[in-house]
C-alpha positions as CSV (number, residue, x, y, z in Angstrom):
1,M,0.0,0.2,-0.1
2,R,3.0,2.4,0.8
3,A,4.5,1.7,-2.7
4,G,1.3,2.4,-4.2
5,E,1.2,5.6,-2.6
6,L,4.4,6.4,-3.5
7,E,3.9,5.2,-6.7
8,A,0.9,8.2,-7.0
9,E,2.7,10.8,-5.8
10,F,6.1,10.2,-7.9
11,G,3.4,10.1,-11.0
12,E,1.6,13.8,-9.6
13,M,5.1,14.9,-9.6
14,G,6.1,14.4,-13.1
15,G,8.2,11.5,-12.4
16,Y,7.3,9.6,-15.3
17,T,7.2,12.2,-17.6
18,A,10.6,13.5,-16.4
19,E,13.0,12.5,-19.0
20,S,10.6,13.5,-21.8
21,D,10.5,17.2,-20.3
22,A,14.0,17.6,-19.9
23,A,14.8,16.4,-23.5
24,T,12.0,18.7,-24.4
25,F,13.7,21.1,-22.8
26,L,17.2,21.2,-23.7
27,S,16.0,20.5,-27.6
28,E,14.1,24.0,-27.1
29,L,17.0,25.9,-25.8
30,G,18.9,24.7,-28.7
31,V,20.9,21.7,-27.1
32,K,20.9,18.6,-30.3
33,E,19.9,15.2,-29.0
34,E,22.5,14.1,-29.7
35,Y,24.2,15.6,-27.2
36,H,21.8,14.9,-23.7
37,P,23.4,11.5,-23.0
38,S,26.9,13.4,-22.7
39,L,28.4,14.7,-19.7
40,M,28.6,18.6,-18.9
41,K,32.2,18.6,-19.1
42,D,32.0,17.1,-22.7
43,I,29.8,19.1,-24.7
44,P,30.7,22.6,-26.2
45,S,30.9,25.4,-23.9
46,N,28.7,27.6,-25.7
47,L,26.0,25.0,-24.9
48,K,26.9,24.8,-21.0
49,V,25.1,27.9,-20.2
50,R,22.0,26.3,-22.4
51,V,22.1,23.0,-20.5
52,L,21.9,25.2,-17.3
53,L,18.8,27.5,-18.2
54,A,16.9,23.9,-18.9
55,Q,17.9,22.9,-15.5
56,A,16.7,26.3,-14.0
57,L,12.9,25.5,-15.9
58,F,12.7,22.2,-15.4
59,G,9.9,21.0,-12.5
60,N,8.2,24.0,-12.8
61,P,9.5,25.9,-9.9
62,D,7.3,28.3,-7.7
63,V,10.1,31.2,-8.3
64,L,12.4,31.2,-11.4
65,L,15.2,33.6,-10.5
66,L,17.2,34.2,-14.0
67,D,20.7,36.5,-14.4
68,E,20.9,37.8,-17.6
69,P,19.2,34.5,-19.1
70,T,19.6,36.1,-22.8
71,N,23.4,36.1,-22.8
72,G,24.5,33.5,-25.4
73,L,21.2,32.9,-26.6
74,D,20.4,33.5,-30.8
75,I,17.3,35.1,-31.1
76,E,15.2,32.0,-32.2
77,T,15.7,30.7,-28.4
78,I,16.1,33.9,-26.9
79,S,11.5,34.3,-28.6
80,W,11.1,30.6,-28.0
81,L,12.2,31.9,-23.6
82,E,10.1,34.7,-24.0
83,N,6.6,32.7,-25.0
84,F,7.6,30.1,-22.2
85,L,8.0,33.3,-19.6
86,A,5.1,34.9,-20.9
87,D,2.8,31.6,-20.3
88,Y,4.5,30.9,-16.9
89,E,1.9,30.7,-14.2
90,N,4.5,31.3,-11.2
91,I,6.8,34.3,-10.2
92,V,9.9,35.3,-12.3
93,L,12.8,37.4,-11.2
94,V,14.9,38.5,-13.9
95,V,18.2,40.8,-14.5
96,S,18.2,41.5,-18.2
97,H,20.0,44.1,-20.6
98,D,17.7,42.7,-22.9
99,R,14.8,45.4,-23.5
100,H,12.4,43.3,-25.7
101,F,12.6,40.4,-23.7
102,L,12.2,42.6,-20.3
103,D,8.6,44.4,-22.6
104,A,7.9,40.2,-23.6
105,V,7.9,39.1,-20.0
106,C,7.9,41.7,-17.0
107,T,4.7,43.2,-15.6
108,H,6.5,44.9,-13.1
109,V,10.3,46.5,-12.6
110,A,11.9,46.8,-9.8
111,D,14.4,50.2,-10.4
112,V,17.6,49.7,-8.3
113,D,18.9,53.4,-8.0
114,R,20.7,55.8,-5.5
115,M,20.5,52.3,-2.6
116,K,16.9,52.3,-3.1
117,I,14.6,49.9,-4.7
118,K,11.2,51.0,-5.9
119,I,8.7,48.6,-8.0
120,Y,7.0,50.2,-10.7
121,T,4.0,48.5,-12.5
122,G,4.5,48.2,-16.0
123,N,7.6,46.8,-18.6
124,Y,10.6,48.2,-19.1
125,T,9.3,50.1,-21.8
126,F,7.3,51.5,-19.7
127,W,8.7,52.7,-17.1
128,Y,11.7,54.2,-19.0
129,E,9.2,56.3,-21.2
130,S,7.1,57.0,-18.2
131,S,10.0,58.7,-16.2
132,Q,11.6,60.4,-19.3
133,L,7.9,62.1,-19.5
134,M,7.9,62.8,-16.2
135,A,11.0,64.1,-15.8
136,R,10.1,66.5,-19.1
137,Q,7.5,67.9,-17.4
138,L,8.8,68.6,-14.3
139,S,11.5,71.2,-16.6
140,D,8.6,72.8,-18.1
141,K,7.1,74.9,-15.8
142,N,4.7,77.0,-18.1
143,K,2.8,74.1,-19.0
144,K,-0.7,73.6,-16.4
145,T,-1.1,70.9,-13.7
146,E,-4.0,70.0,-15.6
147,D,-2.8,69.2,-19.0
148,K,0.5,67.5,-17.4
149,R,-2.1,65.2,-15.7
150,Q,-4.4,64.7,-19.2
151,A,-1.1,63.6,-20.3
152,L,0.2,61.0,-18.2
153,I,-3.3,59.6,-18.2
154,D,-3.5,59.1,-22.2
155,F,0.0,57.5,-21.7
156,I,-1.1,54.9,-19.4
157,A,-4.1,54.3,-21.4
158,R,-2.1,53.8,-24.8
159,F,0.0,51.6,-22.6
160,S,-2.7,49.8,-21.1
161,A,-4.2,48.8,-24.4
162,N,-1.0,47.6,-26.7
163,A,-0.8,44.3,-25.6
164,S,0.7,41.6,-27.1
165,K,1.0,38.3,-25.5
166,S,-2.3,36.4,-23.7
167,R,-1.7,35.9,-20.0
168,Q,1.3,38.6,-19.3
169,A,-0.9,41.3,-21.1
170,T,-4.1,40.5,-19.1
171,A,-1.6,40.8,-15.6
172,R,-0.2,43.7,-17.1
173,K,-3.3,45.6,-18.4
174,K,-5.0,44.8,-15.2
175,A,-1.9,46.1,-12.9
176,L,-1.9,49.6,-15.6
177,E,-5.3,50.0,-14.9
178,K,-4.6,50.3,-11.1
179,L,-2.1,52.8,-11.4
180,T,-2.4,56.3,-10.1
181,I,-0.4,59.0,-11.7
182,E,1.2,59.8,-8.2
183,E,3.1,56.9,-8.8
184,I,4.8,58.1,-11.4
185,E,8.4,59.5,-10.9
186,P,11.5,61.2,-13.3
187,S,14.3,58.2,-13.5
188,N,17.4,60.0,-11.6
189,R,19.3,58.0,-13.9
190,R,22.2,59.5,-16.0
191,Y,21.8,58.5,-20.2
192,P,25.4,59.1,-22.2
193,G,24.9,61.7,-25.2
194,I,25.4,59.5,-28.4
195,I,25.6,61.7,-31.5
196,F,26.6,61.0,-34.6
197,Q,27.2,64.0,-36.6
198,P,28.7,63.5,-40.4
199,Q,30.8,65.7,-41.6
200,R,29.4,65.4,-45.2
201,D,26.5,63.7,-46.9
202,V,27.0,60.3,-48.3
203,G,27.3,60.3,-52.1
204,N,25.0,57.7,-54.6
205,Q,28.4,55.2,-54.3
206,I,28.6,53.9,-50.4
207,L,29.3,50.0,-50.8
208,N,29.4,47.7,-53.6
209,V,30.0,43.9,-52.9
210,E,30.5,41.5,-55.6
211,Q,30.7,37.2,-54.9
212,L,32.5,37.8,-51.7
213,S,33.0,34.2,-50.0
214,K,34.9,33.3,-47.1
215,A,35.6,30.0,-45.3
216,V,37.4,29.0,-41.9
217,E,39.2,25.7,-41.4
218,G,37.0,24.2,-43.9
219,R,34.0,25.6,-42.5
220,K,32.5,28.0,-45.3
221,L,31.1,30.7,-43.6
222,F,29.7,32.9,-46.2
223,D,29.5,32.6,-50.2
224,K,28.2,34.4,-53.1
225,V,27.6,37.7,-51.2
226,N,26.5,40.2,-53.7
227,F,24.7,43.6,-53.3
228,S,25.2,47.4,-53.0
229,V,23.9,49.8,-49.9
230,N,21.5,52.7,-51.3
231,K,20.8,55.9,-49.8
232,G,19.0,56.2,-46.2
233,E,19.8,52.6,-45.8
234,K,20.4,51.1,-42.3
235,I,21.5,47.3,-42.2
236,A,21.2,44.2,-40.2
237,F,23.2,41.7,-40.9
238,L,21.8,38.2,-39.6
239,S,23.7,34.4,-39.9
240,R,23.3,31.0,-37.6
241,D,26.8,31.3,-37.6
242,P,28.0,34.0,-35.3
243,L,31.4,34.3,-36.9
244,A,30.4,35.0,-40.5
245,V,29.0,38.5,-39.7
246,T,31.8,39.7,-37.5
247,T,34.7,38.4,-40.3
248,F,32.4,40.0,-42.7
249,F,32.5,43.1,-41.3
250,E,36.4,42.5,-40.6
251,I,36.8,41.8,-44.5
252,I,35.4,45.4,-45.2
253,N,37.0,47.2,-42.8
254,G,40.0,45.8,-44.6
255,E,41.2,43.7,-41.5
256,E,40.6,40.7,-43.0
257,Q,41.0,38.9,-46.8
258,A,38.1,37.4,-48.4
259,D,38.7,34.2,-50.1
260,K,36.9,35.6,-53.5
261,G,34.9,38.5,-54.6
262,K,35.5,41.8,-53.9
263,Y,34.2,45.4,-52.2
264,E,34.4,48.7,-53.0
265,W,33.8,51.9,-50.7
266,G,32.4,55.3,-52.3
267,T,34.8,58.4,-52.3
268,T,32.2,60.0,-49.8
269,I,32.6,57.4,-47.4
270,T,34.1,58.2,-43.7
271,K,33.1,55.3,-41.8
272,A,33.8,54.2,-37.8
273,Y,33.9,50.9,-37.1
274,L,32.9,49.5,-33.5
275,P,34.6,45.9,-33.3
276,V,33.0,42.9,-30.9
277,E,37.0,42.3,-29.9
278,N,38.0,45.9,-28.7
279,N,41.1,44.7,-26.4
280,E,44.0,45.6,-29.0
281,F,42.8,49.4,-28.8
282,F,43.8,49.4,-24.9
283,D,47.4,48.1,-25.0
284,E,49.2,51.2,-24.3
285,R,48.9,52.4,-20.2
286,L,47.3,56.3,-21.1
287,P,45.4,58.5,-19.3
288,L,41.7,58.2,-21.7
289,I,42.5,61.7,-22.8
290,E,45.4,61.2,-24.7
291,W,44.3,58.0,-25.5
292,L,41.5,60.0,-27.1
293,R,43.7,62.4,-28.6
294,Q,45.3,60.2,-30.9
295,Y,42.2,59.2,-33.1
296,V,41.9,63.2,-33.5
297,P,41.1,63.2,-37.8
298,P,43.2,65.2,-39.9
299,H,39.9,67.7,-40.4
300,V,40.0,68.8,-36.9
301,T,42.7,71.3,-36.2
302,D,41.8,72.2,-32.8
303,A,41.7,69.4,-30.7
304,D,42.6,70.9,-27.1
305,E,41.6,69.8,-23.9
306,P,38.2,71.1,-23.4
307,F,37.2,69.7,-27.3
308,L,38.5,66.3,-26.2
309,R,36.3,66.6,-22.8
310,G,33.7,66.9,-24.4
311,F,33.4,63.9,-25.8
312,L,34.8,61.9,-23.0
313,G,31.7,63.7,-21.3
314,K,28.9,62.8,-23.5
315,M,30.1,59.2,-22.4
316,L,29.9,60.0,-18.7
317,F,33.7,60.4,-18.2
318,S,33.7,63.8,-16.0
319,G,36.1,65.0,-13.9
320,D,39.0,63.2,-13.0
321,D,37.7,60.2,-14.8
322,I,39.5,61.5,-17.5
323,M,42.7,60.6,-16.0
324,K,41.8,56.6,-16.1
325,T,44.3,55.0,-17.6
326,T,43.3,52.6,-20.3
327,N,44.7,49.8,-18.3
328,V,41.8,50.1,-15.5
329,L,38.7,50.0,-17.4
330,S,35.6,47.9,-17.1
331,G,34.4,46.3,-20.2
332,G,31.7,49.2,-20.2
333,E,34.2,51.8,-20.1
334,K,36.3,50.7,-23.3
335,V,33.1,50.3,-25.2
336,R,32.1,54.0,-24.4
337,C,35.6,54.9,-25.3
338,M,35.4,53.3,-28.5
339,I,32.4,55.1,-29.2
340,S,33.9,58.3,-28.3
341,R,36.4,57.5,-30.7
342,M,33.9,56.7,-33.1
343,M,31.5,60.2,-32.5
344,L,35.2,62.0,-33.2
345,Q,35.0,61.1,-36.4
346,N,32.0,62.4,-37.9
347,P,31.5,59.5,-39.7
348,N,28.4,59.1,-42.7
349,L,28.9,55.3,-42.5
350,I,28.8,53.2,-38.7
351,V,29.7,49.9,-38.8
352,L,28.4,48.4,-35.6
353,D,29.3,44.3,-34.6
354,Q,27.2,43.7,-31.1
355,P,27.3,47.3,-30.5
356,T,24.9,46.6,-26.9
357,N,28.2,43.7,-25.6
358,H,29.0,45.1,-22.3
359,L,26.9,48.4,-22.0
360,D,24.7,48.9,-19.4
361,L,20.6,49.7,-20.2
362,E,21.3,53.6,-20.2
363,S,23.8,53.3,-22.6
364,I,22.1,50.5,-24.7
365,Q,18.8,52.7,-25.1
366,S,21.1,56.2,-26.2
367,F,22.8,54.1,-28.6
368,N,19.8,52.7,-29.9
369,E,18.0,56.3,-30.0
370,G,21.5,57.7,-31.5
371,C,21.0,55.2,-34.4
372,Q,17.8,55.5,-35.0
373,T,18.3,59.5,-35.3
374,F,21.7,59.3,-37.3
375,P,21.1,60.7,-41.1
376,G,23.8,58.4,-42.4
377,I,24.5,55.0,-42.9
378,V,24.0,51.7,-40.3
379,L,25.5,48.1,-40.9
380,L,25.1,46.0,-37.9
381,T,24.4,43.0,-36.4
382,S,23.3,42.6,-32.7
383,H,21.6,39.7,-30.4
384,D,19.7,42.8,-29.3
385,H,16.0,42.3,-30.8
386,T,14.7,46.1,-29.8
387,F,17.7,47.5,-31.2
388,L,17.3,45.6,-34.8
389,Q,13.9,46.7,-35.1
390,T,14.1,50.0,-34.4
391,V,17.3,50.9,-36.5
392,A,17.0,48.3,-39.6
393,N,15.3,48.9,-42.6
394,R,17.0,46.4,-44.8
395,I,17.8,42.8,-43.5
396,I,20.9,41.1,-45.0
397,E,21.6,37.4,-43.9
398,L,24.7,35.8,-44.9
399,T,24.5,31.8,-45.2
400,P,26.7,29.6,-46.7
401,K,24.6,28.8,-49.7
402,G,24.4,32.7,-50.5
403,I,22.4,35.6,-49.2
404,I,18.8,36.5,-48.1
405,D,18.4,40.0,-48.9
406,R,14.9,41.9,-48.0
407,L,13.9,45.8,-47.6
408,M,11.9,44.9,-44.6
409,T,12.0,45.5,-40.3
410,F,13.6,43.1,-38.6
411,D,10.1,41.3,-37.3
412,E,8.3,41.6,-40.7
413,Y,11.4,39.5,-41.8
414,M,11.6,36.9,-38.4
415,E,7.3,36.5,-39.3
416,D,7.9,35.8,-42.6
417,K,6.8,32.3,-44.1
418,R,8.7,32.4,-47.6
419,V,11.9,33.6,-45.2
420,K,11.5,31.0,-43.3
421,E,11.3,28.6,-45.7
422,L,14.4,30.1,-47.5
423,R,16.8,30.1,-44.6
424,E,15.8,26.8,-43.7
425,E,16.5,25.8,-47.5
426,M,20.3,27.4,-47.3
427,Y,20.9,26.3,-44.0
428,R,19.9,22.0,-45.2
429,E,21.8,21.8,-48.2
430,T,24.8,22.9,-46.6
431,V,24.8,20.3,-43.9
432,M,23.5,17.9,-46.7
433,A,26.6,18.7,-49.3
């Protein structure tokens, strides 16, 4: 009888489906079935974080604690995780720099600022835009109180109606309906000023790429890459092989050689490149102001200390910060230095390889907005869904069998049925070959 009771309890706990449930989680998170019987020490390092994430999700825990769960995941896997958590009935506490992920999953935001934690109703975008709106209203002393109040009411109503996912959208809508205007406060956070100001407009000839191909150790990264860049375009480059886009960017920036093909920049182009790896730029032990001085372009004739301080100040290096030496900088500080260097060039074309890496949310938000308002050309790749969706108006995917090139937004590209079929076909042929 006791054995029968334990068997029933085992069944209620999901004991009989545990192995298949675990296999499903692993497969959904991109860990192929061939690795399922393996020991952790024997699987590729990039899959280990996915196994740990599956371990956290397994068993339907009452409270899920997730610290940067999207790190190391591709866009498709992040989308699966968003949908899973949006329908998750229990509590989720998450830290992430992925704004699209936070918007898709969260019903509340806990802002840790000035040694205090305050919880706000709504997702990340609601928190950010409401705090910015409140800050603008506080600075506008001439606006009537009633006008300000009505603007806030309209803002809350707009967000309440803008629901996308069933369960989490309903919970957020109910929470927003109970929200009072007094709960909205301006943020104390500081946002860097990322503004690219081109010295001149781009001409008709921007970039032509013809039959470009590259393989590494017998692995074809991309092949038969043909396209031209046109005025007004901001292009997102994708690939299931992350090395493909990085290598392509290195080739068009003259830092790597292609196996076949050629590329040609227009004579009017002044470009600035943000590489995914930047350690080589910080080998010398220099104060920040001297580090930046070495990248002053020829057309700038008055690069005195106040001028250079201005560029560093925009990236929140103020006061004695500019005397920091480059060998003590954190990963995020190095990226902010690289952005200062880019702004200094007055480029009309920027190339961005994973621009959100190492940055905090304030810097990501400012960088994103700076790219949206930039009047020049943007070529970028990123794992940040919001960055791609709000900046890019053209998508080019590099595959081992050619490219997929579409004039559409990132969301339209990912949801297009014909594109999905074409993507599977382009990558499937490689495996069969």
